[in-house]
C-alpha positions as CSV (number, residue, x, y, z in Angstrom):
1,A,-104.6,-79.8,45.5
2,I,-103.5,-80.8,49.0
3,Q,-107.1,-81.0,50.2
4,A,-108.1,-83.1,47.2
5,A,-105.2,-85.5,47.3
6,P,-103.1,-85.1,50.5
7,E,-101.4,-88.4,49.9
8,R,-99.4,-86.8,47.1
9,F,-97.7,-84.4,49.5
10,G,-95.4,-84.8,52.5
11,K,-96.8,-84.9,56.0
12,A,-95.3,-81.5,56.9
13,A,-96.8,-79.8,53.8
14,V,-100.2,-81.4,54.4
15,A,-100.3,-80.5,58.1
16,R,-99.1,-77.0,57.5
17,W,-101.7,-76.4,54.9
18,F,-104.5,-77.6,57.1
19,L,-103.3,-75.5,60.0
20,E,-103.1,-72.4,57.8
21,H,-106.7,-73.0,56.7
22,G,-108.1,-73.5,60.2
23,E,-108.4,-77.3,60.0
24,S,-106.5,-78.3,63.0
25,E,-108.2,-81.7,63.4
26,N,-107.1,-82.7,59.8
27,A,-103.6,-81.4,60.6
28,R,-103.4,-83.5,63.7
29,S,-104.8,-86.5,61.8
30,A,-102.0,-86.2,59.2
31,L,-99.5,-86.5,62.0
32,E,-101.2,-88.8,64.5
33,R,-98.9,-91.8,63.8
34,L,-95.7,-89.9,64.7
35,D,-93.4,-91.6,67.2
36,P,-92.1,-88.8,69.5
37,R,-88.9,-90.8,70.1
38,S,-87.9,-90.6,66.4
39,A,-90.0,-88.0,64.7
40,P,-88.4,-84.9,63.4
41,D,-88.7,-81.8,65.6
42,A,-90.5,-79.9,62.8
43,L,-93.3,-82.5,62.7
44,L,-93.7,-82.6,66.4
45,L,-94.0,-78.9,66.5
46,L,-96.7,-78.9,63.8
47,R,-98.6,-81.5,65.8
48,A,-98.3,-79.6,69.0
49,K,-99.7,-76.5,67.2
50,A,-102.6,-78.5,66.0
51,L,-103.3,-79.8,69.5
52,V,-103.1,-76.3,70.9
53,E,-105.7,-75.2,68.4
54,E,-107.9,-77.9,69.8
55,E,-107.1,-76.9,73.4
56,R,-105.5,-80.3,74.0
57,F,-102.7,-78.7,76.0
58,A,-101.4,-81.7,77.9
59,E,-100.9,-83.7,74.7
60,A,-99.2,-80.7,73.1
61,L,-96.8,-80.4,76.0
62,K,-95.8,-84.0,75.5
63,D,-94.7,-83.3,71.9
64,L,-93.0,-80.1,72.9
65,T,-91.1,-81.9,75.7
66,S,-90.0,-84.5,73.2
67,I,-88.5,-81.9,70.9
68,G,-85.6,-81.5,73.4
69,P,-84.2,-79.4,76.2
70,T,-85.5,-75.9,76.7
71,H,-82.2,-74.4,75.6
72,L,-82.5,-76.1,72.2
73,L,-86.1,-74.9,71.4
74,S,-86.7,-72.7,68.5
75,E,-88.4,-69.3,69.0
76,E,-91.7,-70.7,67.8
77,A,-91.5,-73.8,69.9
78,A,-90.5,-71.8,73.0
79,L,-93.4,-69.4,72.7
80,L,-95.8,-72.3,72.2
81,K,-94.4,-74.2,75.2
82,A,-94.8,-71.0,77.3
83,R,-98.4,-70.7,76.2
84,V,-99.1,-74.4,76.9
85,L,-97.6,-74.2,80.4
86,L,-99.7,-71.1,81.2
87,E,-102.9,-72.8,79.9
88,L,-102.1,-75.8,82.1
89,D,-101.5,-73.5,85.1
90,R,-97.9,-74.7,85.4
91,P,-95.9,-71.5,85.7
92,G,-93.0,-73.2,87.3
93,G,-91.7,-74.3,83.9
94,L,-91.6,-70.8,82.5
95,A,-88.4,-69.4,84.0
96,P,-86.1,-71.8,82.0
97,I,-87.8,-70.8,78.8
98,V,-87.3,-67.1,79.5
99,R,-83.7,-67.5,80.7
100,Q,-82.4,-70.0,78.2
101,L,-83.6,-68.7,74.9
102,D,-80.9,-67.5,72.6
103,W,-81.0,-63.7,72.9
104,A,-78.5,-63.2,70.1
105,E,-80.6,-65.2,67.6
106,A,-84.2,-64.5,68.5
107,S,-86.0,-61.4,67.2
108,P,-87.1,-58.6,69.6
109,G,-90.6,-59.3,68.5
110,T,-90.4,-62.8,69.9
111,Y,-89.6,-61.5,73.3
112,L,-92.3,-58.8,73.2
113,D,-94.8,-61.5,72.3
114,L,-93.6,-63.6,75.2
115,A,-93.7,-60.6,77.5
116,D,-97.3,-60.0,76.4
117,L,-98.2,-63.6,77.0
118,L,-96.7,-63.6,80.5
119,M,-98.4,-60.4,81.5
120,S,-101.7,-61.6,80.3
121,K,-101.4,-64.6,82.5
122,G,-100.3,-62.8,85.7
123,Q,-96.6,-63.5,85.3
124,A,-95.5,-59.9,85.3
125,E,-92.2,-60.5,87.1
126,L,-91.0,-62.9,84.4
127,A,-92.1,-60.4,81.8
128,L,-90.0,-57.8,83.6
129,E,-86.9,-60.0,83.1
130,I,-87.5,-59.9,79.4
131,V,-88.2,-56.2,79.2
132,D,-85.1,-55.4,81.3
133,R,-83.0,-57.5,78.9
134,L,-84.4,-55.6,75.9
135,D,-83.7,-52.3,77.7
136,Q,-80.0,-53.0,77.6
137,E,-79.7,-52.3,73.9
138,A,-80.6,-49.1,72.1
139,S,-81.6,-51.0,69.0
140,T,-84.4,-52.8,70.8
141,R,-85.8,-49.8,72.6
142,T,-88.6,-49.2,70.0
143,P,-92.0,-47.6,70.5
144,E,-93.5,-51.1,70.9
145,F,-90.8,-51.9,73.5
146,Y,-91.8,-48.7,75.5
147,R,-95.4,-49.8,75.6
148,R,-94.4,-53.0,77.3
149,R,-91.9,-51.2,79.5
150,I,-94.6,-49.0,80.9
151,L,-97.1,-51.8,81.3
152,V,-94.7,-54.2,83.1
153,D,-93.5,-51.4,85.4
154,I,-97.1,-50.5,86.4
155,L,-98.0,-54.2,86.9
156,T,-95.0,-54.7,89.2
157,S,-95.3,-51.3,91.0
158,R,-97.0,-52.6,94.1
159,K,-94.0,-54.7,94.9
160,R,-91.3,-52.5,93.5
161,G,-92.8,-49.1,94.1
162,P,-93.9,-46.5,91.6
163,E,-90.6,-45.0,90.7
164,A,-89.7,-47.3,87.9
165,A,-93.1,-46.8,86.3
166,R,-92.8,-43.1,86.5
167,E,-89.4,-43.2,84.9
168,S,-90.6,-45.4,82.1
169,I,-93.5,-43.1,81.4
170,E,-91.2,-40.1,81.2
171,R,-88.7,-42.0,78.9
172,S,-91.6,-43.0,76.6
173,E,-92.8,-39.5,75.9
174,A,-90.2,-39.0,73.2
175,Y,-91.4,-42.2,71.4
176,L,-95.1,-42.4,72.1
177,R,-97.2,-39.5,71.0
178,D,-100.5,-41.2,70.9
179,G,-101.5,-40.4,74.5
180,T,-100.1,-43.6,75.9
181,P,-97.8,-41.9,78.5
182,E,-100.8,-39.8,79.8
183,L,-103.0,-42.8,80.0
184,A,-100.3,-44.7,81.8
185,S,-100.0,-42.0,84.4
186,I,-103.7,-42.3,85.1
187,L,-103.5,-46.1,85.3
188,L,-100.5,-45.9,87.7
189,A,-102.3,-43.4,90.0
190,V,-105.5,-45.5,90.0
191,S,-103.7,-48.7,90.6
192,R,-102.0,-47.2,93.7
193,R,-105.1,-45.2,94.7
194,K,-103.0,-42.0,94.6
195,W,-105.6,-39.6,93.4
196,T,-103.3,-36.6,93.8
197,D,-101.0,-38.1,91.2
198,L,-103.6,-37.9,88.5
199,P,-102.5,-35.7,85.6
200,Q,-104.0,-32.2,85.6
201,V,-106.6,-31.7,82.9
């Protein structure tokens, strides 16, 4: 119905439908007349998502910046802004996003996703801040958390030394029984060229 007669529906519903069906250009067209100075944040976020899908990152950043200060961004907007900054090779703007998100309100999955994004773009030290924060609460130390704990400690081991990575591998053994700790031990040894540290087969 939306595709046949989009004028019968609100802009948000139309843009969201197009995005969900992989039609980012149509989603953006539905929102192209928005004035960033007065448009609702929800519509600006939708347009930014459409622009990201089209890899128009600089334009997406303008809409995300118009939404408001970093500390007022929703989880979804913050993750999207982090991705856009990384795509634009502007990592200097990442630290405020990591440090000003509402830890009490955001879901642990949001932070694991952000840690994954940061590690994939070479920002392991910022990812470490997220993982360390999650490590403070027993309720957030899930198996998926331990996978990130191991990875971020390995990625930062050259600067911090291998002790943290070894500890996280040992801690994860009670939670990960799929061979991840053993594989991590190999990766740590190889990354440090410490062949004598390889697990005995």
